[in-house]
N, C-alpha and C positions, 0 to 999 in steps of 0.2 A: 177382504183378504182373510182366509181361514188358515190357521196354523196348526201343525202337529209337532209336538216336542219343541215348544217355544222356549226362548231364552230369557232369563231374568236380566234386568239392567245391571245388577251387581256382577254378572258374569259376562260383561261385554267382551272380555278377552277370548271368550269361547264362541262368539258369534262370528261366523266366517262367511264372506261373500266374495266372488271373483268375477272375472270377465265372462261374457256370454259366449257359449260355443254355438256357432252358426248351425242352423238346421238345413240339411241337404235333401233335395228331392231326387228320387231315382228318375233318370231320363236318358233315353237313347237319342243323342243329338242327331245322328244320321238315321233317317227313317228309310229302311229298305223294304217298303211294302208298295202296294199298288197306288198309294195316295200321294206320297211326297218323299223326295230324297233331298236332304239338306246338308250343306257343308259350309266351311268358312274359308275365305281367301284373303290374302294380303296383296295390295297393289302398291308398288313403290316406284319412284322416278330414278333417274340416273344417279342421284346423290343418296339414294336409299331412304328417302323421305316418303311417308305415307301419302297417297294421292286421295284427296277427299272430293266429294261432289259428283261421283260417278252414278249412273243409273243403269237400269236393265238394258237399255238399247246400246250401251257402250260395250257390252260383253258378247262374246261368241262362245257358245257351249257345244262341245262335241262329246258324244258318248259312243265309244267304239268307232270313232271316225264319222259319226252321223250327227247332223245338227239337231239340237233339242231346244225348245223354247224355254226361257227362264220365267218362272211364275212368281218368284219373290226375291227381292233384294233389299237389304238394309245395312247401313253402316252402324257398327256397334263399338263401344269402348270397353276394353277389358276391365272386369271387376265392377261394371256398372249394374244398377238394378235392372236395366233393360236387357242386359245380357242374360241374367237369370230368368227373366220373364220369357225370353225367346226359348231358352233351354227347357222351360217347364210347359211351354205351349203344347196343347193337345193337337192332334191332326184334325184340323177343321178346314177353314178356308185359308189357303196360303197367301191370299191377297190381303188378309186382315193385318193391320198394323197396330190396332189398339191393344194394349197390354191387358192380360187377364186381371180380373178383380181379386187381387191377392196381395197381402202384405208380405214383403220379402225382407230377409235379413241382409243388411248391407254387407258386401263381401269385397274382397280384393282379388288379386291374381292367384291362379293355381299353377304352381311351378314344381317340376319334378327334376331332380338330378339323378339320372340313371347311370351308375358307374359299372362299366363292363369289366368287372374284376377277373373275368376269365381270359381277358386279353389286355392286361395292364402290367407295366413294369414298376419297379420301386421308384424310379425317378419320375415316372408319369403320375404315380400316386401322390408324390410330394407336390407336384404342380396342381393336381386336382384338389388337394386339401387347401392349398393356398387360395385357389379360385373360389371355392365354396365359402371359406372363412371370410374372404373379402365381401362376398355377397351378403353373408349374415351380419357383417359389421356395418356395411354401407348402403345396401340396396333393398333389403327386406323391409316391408312396412307392417304395421300392426294388423292389417286385415288380410295379408297374404296367407295362403295355405301352401305349405312347402313339404315335400317328401324327399328324403335321401334314400335311394334304393340301390341295391347291388344285384348282379346276376346270380351270385351264389347265395344271396339272402343272409350274409354274415352279420348284417346290422341287427337282425332279429326283430324283437318286439318294437323297437324304435323305428322300424321301417314303415312309418305311417304318416299320413298328412297331419300337420299341426301348424299352429301359428306361434308356438312357444319356442323362442330362440334358444333357450337353454337345452331343450329336448333335442333340437336339431344339432347343436354343438356336441352333445353326447353321442348322437348317431354318427356324426362325422368322425369322432374319436375312435369309434369301433371299426372304422374302415381299415382294412389291411389287404395285402396281396401276397400270394405265393406264386410268383411267375413260373410257369411250366416251360422248361426248355426242352424241346423235342430232341430226343437222342435215338440213335440207331442201335439195333441189336446185332451182335456178331461182328461189329465193325469198330470195337473199342469205344463204344458210346460216342462216336463222332456226331456232332450236332447236325441236324437237318431241319431247317425251318419249314413251315407249312407251304410257303411259296416255292421253295426248292423242291419239296416233295411233289407239288402240283406240276412244276415244270418238267420233272422227270416223268411223271405219270401221263402228261398230256401228249407228248410226242408230236408237238405241233410245228416246231421250227428249230432253228439252229441252237437256240438257248437250251433246249432239251439235251442236245448233243454235248454242249459244254458242261452242263451240270452233271450229266451222266458220266462223262469222262473224268471229271474231278473226283467224284465219289467212287468210281471204279478204281482209280489210282490210289485213293485213300484206303480202300479195302485191300488192294494188293500189298500196300505197305504193311498193313496189319498182319497179313498172312505170310509175309516174307517172300512173295512171289518174284520180287525184283531180282532175286539171286537164282531163280530156277531156270531150267532149260526152256527152249521155246515151246515144246509140246506141253510141258507142265504148266507153263505160264498161260498158254491158251486155254487150258482146262480151268485153271484158277480164275482167269479173266471172265469166262462164261459163268462160272459159279458166282463171282462177285457181281456181275451184271444182274443175275437173278436175285441176289441178296439185296442189292440197291433198290430194285423195283419192289421187292417185298416190303422193305422198310418204308419206302415212299407211300405205298398203299396203306400200311399200318398207321403211319403218322397222319395221313389225310383222314383216315377213319377216326382216329383219336381227336384231332382238332375239329373235325366235322361234328362230332358229338358235343364238344364244348360249345360250338356255335349254335347248334340246335338248342342246347340248354339255355343259352343266352336269349335266343329268339322266343322261346317258350316263356321265359321269365318276363320279357318285355311285353309280349302279347297279353299275358295274364294281368300285368299292371295296367295296360291300356283298357282292357275289358272291365276291370274292376273300377277304374277311375271314371268310366262312363256314367256311373251313378252320381257323380258330382256335376252340378250345372256349370255351364259356361265353358270357355276355351281353356285347354291345358297346354302349357309350354313345357316341353321336355328337352332337357339338355342331355344328350347321349354322349358319354365320355369313354373313349376307348383308344387302344393303340392300333386298331385296325385288324382286319381278318379277311379271309377269302370266303365269299358267299356262294360261289358257283364252282362247278366241276368237282372231281373226286367221287368216291363211292357214294357220298350222300348229296351229290349235286342237285338231284331232282327234289329231294326232301327239303333242302335249304331254300331252293327257289320257291317252293310252295309256302314255306314258313314266312318268307319275306312278304308274300302277298297277304298272308293272314295278319301279319303285323300291320301292314298298310291299311287293311280293312278295319282292324281293331282301332287303329288311330283315328280313322275317319269316323267310325261310330262314336268314339269317345270325344270327338271334337278336339283332338290333340295334334299338335304340330311339333316335329322333331328338328332340333338344331344340333347337329353332331359336331363333336370336337375331337380332333386327333391330338391325344394327350402327349404325344411325343414332341409336340411343338415344332420348332424349326429344325429340320433334319437335313444333313448335307448329302447323304447317300454314300459317303465314304466308309470303307470298312474300318472298324476299330474293335476294341476289346468287348464292346457291348453287342456286336452283331452275332446272331446265332447262325454262323456259317463256318464251313471248314476253310482252313487257310489254303491259299493257292498262289504259288510263286509266279505262275504265268499270267496272273491278273484276269483270268476268265470269270471268276466269281464277282470281281469288282464291277464288271459290266452289267451284272444282273441286279446289283444293289438298288440302283435308282428305279428300275422296273419293279422290284419287289415293293418299294414304298408306294408307288402309284397303284399297284394291284391291291394292296391291303387297304388303300384309301377308297377304292371304288365302292365298297359296301357302305362306308360312311357317307359318301356322296349320294348314293342311291337311297339310303334310308331317309336322309333329310329331304331330298328332292321329291320322293314318292309321297311324303306326308305334307308337303307344302312349306318346308323349311329350307335351310341351306347349311353347308358344311364349312367349318373352319379347319384349315390344314396349313402346315408349314408356317405357322405363326406362333409367337410366344405371348401375345398380349391377351391372355384369356379373360382377365378381369374386365378390360375395356370392351371386349367383344360381347360378354354377357350383358353389360350395361347397354350396349347398342341394340342388342336383340330385344331386351326388355322394352326399350323405347320403341323399336320398330314394330313390335307386336301389340302395342297398347291400343291400336285401332285396327279394325278389320271389317270385312263385309260378310254378311250371312247371305248365301245364295241357295235357292231351292228350285226344283223342277219336278215334273211328274214323269215317271218312267212309262215306257211304252208297254202296255199290257199284252200286246200282240207279239212283240219280239223278245221280250225279256221274261220268259217263263221259266227258264232253267237257271238254277243257282250257279253262277260263274263269276269270274273276275271281270269287271267292266273297266275299260280304259277311259279315263276322264281327262279332258283338256279344256281349259278356260283361257281365253285370250282377249285382247282388246285390239281388234284389227285396225281401227282408225288411228291408234296411237302406238305404233310398234316400239317406240322408245321406252314404254312403260313395261315393268316386269310384274307378271302375275304369279304369285306363289300359291299353288293349290295342290291338293292331293292328286296323284296320277291315276288313282283307281280305287275301286271298292268292290266288294262281293255283293251281288244283288240277285234276288230270285226268291221263290217261295221256300220257306223253311218250316220244318215240322214243329208244331207247338211243343213247348216244353211240358213234360208231364212228370209226375212223381209216382213211381210204382210202389205200391204197398203190398207186400206179400201177406199171405195168410197169417204168418207168424209175427208180422209187424203190426203195431198198434198206431192209430192216427195220433197226431200231435195232441197233447193234453195242454191245459191252460198253463201249468208251470213250465212246460217245454217252450211255449211261445215266449215267455219271459226270458228263459235261458237262451233261446235262439237270438232274441233281440240283444241280450248282453254280449253274446259271442260275435255278433256282426260288427264289422269295422265301420259301418255306416249307420247313422241313426234311423230309427223308424219314426214316421211323422204322422201316422193316422190319428194319434192322440197328441194334442199340442202340449209340449213340455219344454222346460228350460232348466239347465243345470248351472249352478254357480258354485265356485270353489274359492276358499280362502284359507290361508295358513296363519297361525299365530304361535308364539312361544309363550306358554302360560307358566306361572310359578308352580302350580300344582302338578301339571301333566307334561310339561315340556312342550315339544312340537305337537301341535294339535291341528288337524284338518277338519273343516266342516264343509259338508256337501249339502247344499240347499237345492231341493228339487221342486219346481213349481209346475203344476198341472192346471191348464186353463179350465175354469169351472164350466164354461159354456160348451166344452167339448165332451162333457160327461153325459151319460144317459140316465135321466131321472124317471124313467117309466113312461107309459103312454099318457099319463096325466101330468107329467112333469112335477110330481109331488112325492115321488118315492126316493129314499136315500140311494145314492150311488155307492157301489162298492169298488174300491180300487186296490188291486194287488200290486205291490211295489217290491222290487228287488234291486240290489246294488252290489257291485264288486269293486274292490280297489286292487289294482295290479301294479307290481313293481316294474322296474325297467327291464326285467327278464321275462315279463308276462306271467309271473307267478302270483297267486292270490295272497295279498297281504291282509285283507279283511273282506268281509261280506256282511250283508244285512238283508232282512226281509220284513215286510210290514203290510198289514191290511188297513186301509183307511175307509171309514164309513163317512161319506160326505153328504151333508144335508142339501136339499135343492137350493138353487140360487134364489136369492131375494133381491131382485133388481131394484126394488123400491128403496132398499138400504144401500144401494150403490155397490153391491157385492158382485163385481164383474172381473176382478183381477185374477183370482185363482186360488188353488189350494197349495200350501207349502209344507213340505216335510224336510226337517233338518236332521242330519246324521253327523255326530261328532266322532272322530277317531284319532286317538294318539298314534303317531307314526314316527319312526326314526328318520333322520335326514336322508334324502334321496329323491329320485324321480318316480312319479306315480301317475297312473291313468285311472280315473274314476268313470265307471259306466253305471248308469241307472236306467231301469226300464219300468214302465207302469202299464197295467192292463185294466181297462174298464170292463168289469165282469159282465155287465148287461149287454153292451154293444160289441164286446170282443175286440175293440180297437186297442192297439198297442202303440205307445210312444216311448222313445228312448233318447238318451243324450250321453255324450262322453266329453271328457276334458282332461288335459294334462295339468299337472301341478308339480313344482319343484320345492321340496321342503329343505330350507337351507341348513347348513351345519354351522352353528354358532361357535363351535370349538375352534374354528379357524381364526377367531378374534378379528375378523374383517367387518367393516361397517355393513350391516344387513338391515333390511326392512321387512315388516310384515306385509301382507296383502292390504290393498286399500279397502276399507269398510265404508260403504256409501249408502245413503238413503235410509238411515235408521228411523223406525217408527215405534213410538211407545204405545203399547196396547194394554188396556186394563181388563182384568177378569176378576172373578170372585175371590181368588186366592192372593194374587200379587201382581204388580206391574210387570209387563213383558215387553221385550224389544225384538223387533225383526228388521233386518236389513233388506234392502232391495235385492231381489233375485234377477228379475228381467231388466233392471236398470232403465226403466221407462219413467220419464218425468214430464209433467206439463210445464209450460212457461211460467205459470203462476207459482210453481214450487220453488223451494229452497233446497239445494243439494248439499246436504251435510256429509262430511267424510272424516274418517280417522285413519291414522297410520301409526305404527309403533317402530321406534328406532332401537336397534340392538348393537352392542359393541362400539358405542361412541367413545372416543378417546377423551381423557381428562387431563387437565394441566396439574401443576404441582399443588394447587389448592383444591383439586377435586372437582373443578368446574368444567363443563363442556362448552364448546363453541360451535353450535349447529345453526344452519340457516335452511329454511324450507322454501323452495322455489316451486310455485304452483302454476301450471299452464293448462288452459283448455284449448284444444287444437281441433280444427276441422279441415280435412283435406290437405294436411300439411301446413296449414296457416294458423298461427296463434291468434285467438280471438279474445282471450282473457289471460291475464297474468298477475301474479302477486308474489311478493317476497317478504319473509318474516323470520326474525331470529327467535329460536326456541329458548325458553327459560330453563333454569336449573332447579325448579321446584318440584320435580317429579317424585311421587312417593316411592317409586320403584326405580332406582338408578340404572337397573339393567334393561328396563323397558320404558323408554321415554316416549310419551304419546304426543302426537300433534294432530290437531283437528281444525277444520275451518268450515264455513258455510258460504255456498255460492248462490247468488241470485241469478235465475235463469231467464228473467223477462227480456233481457237484451239479446237472447239467442233465438235465431230462427229455427223452425222445426228441422230436425236432421240428426245425424249421428256425430258424436264428438268423442274425443279422447281426453280423459283427465290424467295428467301427468304430475307426479309429485317427486321432486328431486331434493334429497337431503345432502347438504354439503357439510363435511366435517373439516373445519378450518385447522384444527390441531393436527389431525392425521393427514390432511391434504388429500382426502379421498371424497368420493360421493357415491350415492346409490339412488336408483330411480325405480319407481313402481308406476304402472299405468293401468287404466281400465276404461272400457268404452261405456258410454251412456247415450240414451236417445231422448231428445226433446220432442214432444208431440205437439 
């Protein structure tokens, strides 16, 4: 292990290490070329339980109504290593079931909460917040990647995938709505909902006559025509009819643009998330909307198909939720409709609810999910969906090169003819056909990318670059000299560097990093050039090159992004991670990050210490760790009463546990240290979570920190 900017033992408080951020590989899960098309499906019985043990012969596949042979089928568990392997598999032989020879980061589920704040009321927002807060409190696990996203993008920089619960809580707190109540012009701002406007515009049945009559009467009231003579009233009635139609068309155009904006945001999210391996579970939360008809009907229909195709390519399944919950359909003060003493509008209320739910139903069904409507048990339903989607089948087939030459939307149907009682949830279609290769035009005035630009591009990307193997580790401490201090440790695999044709030349690595606050503004940045000597495998030098950057920061939420470029090979690697620097002025019990795997290294000047960056250990190792306790309460004699509870957890099961009372002999009463040493020989190879809980008996509170480590 070679270090840059190593830390002296005396400055242990400034040595920071944190959890590993998983590395993601870019991957188009659905291959729409002439070799293979791949999708995922869920099969459940009448009780909603996943059906295991099915094979290719059980399924019937239809593309545009024509039978197609299935070339590949495999059952997969969400968040498993095999799921990532299938996502990273290159297009070779679809019959192959052997995983590629590659070490994968253990990962969990990928979950998106998409809040349609363009179609959401205040009461629905409250229910939505409660549902997501319950998920963060009870359902999320340490390996899940979760994003909270809104149509308007109001969450801003925090609208990213993360496994940090505090970041997600901050993102949820930013969510707000400004419901738009559609109002008419020239009619005293009389309310007219999107559905009422569509009913007036459609001219399809008696409902249109009822709605039109009510709004014409309201218009006549505003103009005083009720007191006019018959001839004047007839003229005013015709004028009001035209005005009502004009308002209906304007409202449909306005609401149609909002729906277009929502679809574009959802499609962009789907296409971006395709770069993450594995299946994505999307909870689409809305009060409903109309997706067909009106001036923008054709455009909206096309956008639905694009969203479906994007979801298919991203291996995403949508479960929609009508955030209005249980609705009766009766008119009340919350309905955006004009009052009608004759009850004609009341007959349209139930129809309006069903019409605005159609798009939610279609969005879920078209992507292989399902919709929740007219129910208030959001939290229980989310839990049920998470369980329902924990297993699924990957299915693949070869397209017909003779018939599928044009780029068009293909209708997809997968069923089990021999067992009609089973339900197959699969996407209903995708866009397939030849696509023009993506090219980047460079004008005469534009210059090609330079080496610094490659680093900048990697830093600006929301997804890590993986051509150069890198790992980022973050930890925060509160130090006597500098207060809150963040240390970013960046490890580059030695074997991934280019040492020249004879493997004896020094490698040059350009490194750049940026620390962004919760608004996406730069809080700090750094650059460095590392000259790395060739690997000496005889000395066991195979771990990597480590660079440590220390940065004092004020309390808050930050994202650290680091990128490195091997100058000889041109390969670039990057990594990013969130960190929350706590505010000790709250006087609440607070912990530093866990510091694990410290190694003492000697050099010609002084002893140095380096903590583990990749958190990899062998079974023969001892895993040592330290943590610092802040704001511990003291009794009348100035003594603390703290207990440290340590657990090692694998797949939710505790495999090691220990409890120990902390002493009162800390040289710094504001920073009470606790450390221990774990023997790993009893642990089988795999990924584990180290959890340390500090209980303050005097204050009656506790705080917990955890980090992952891997036993090889």
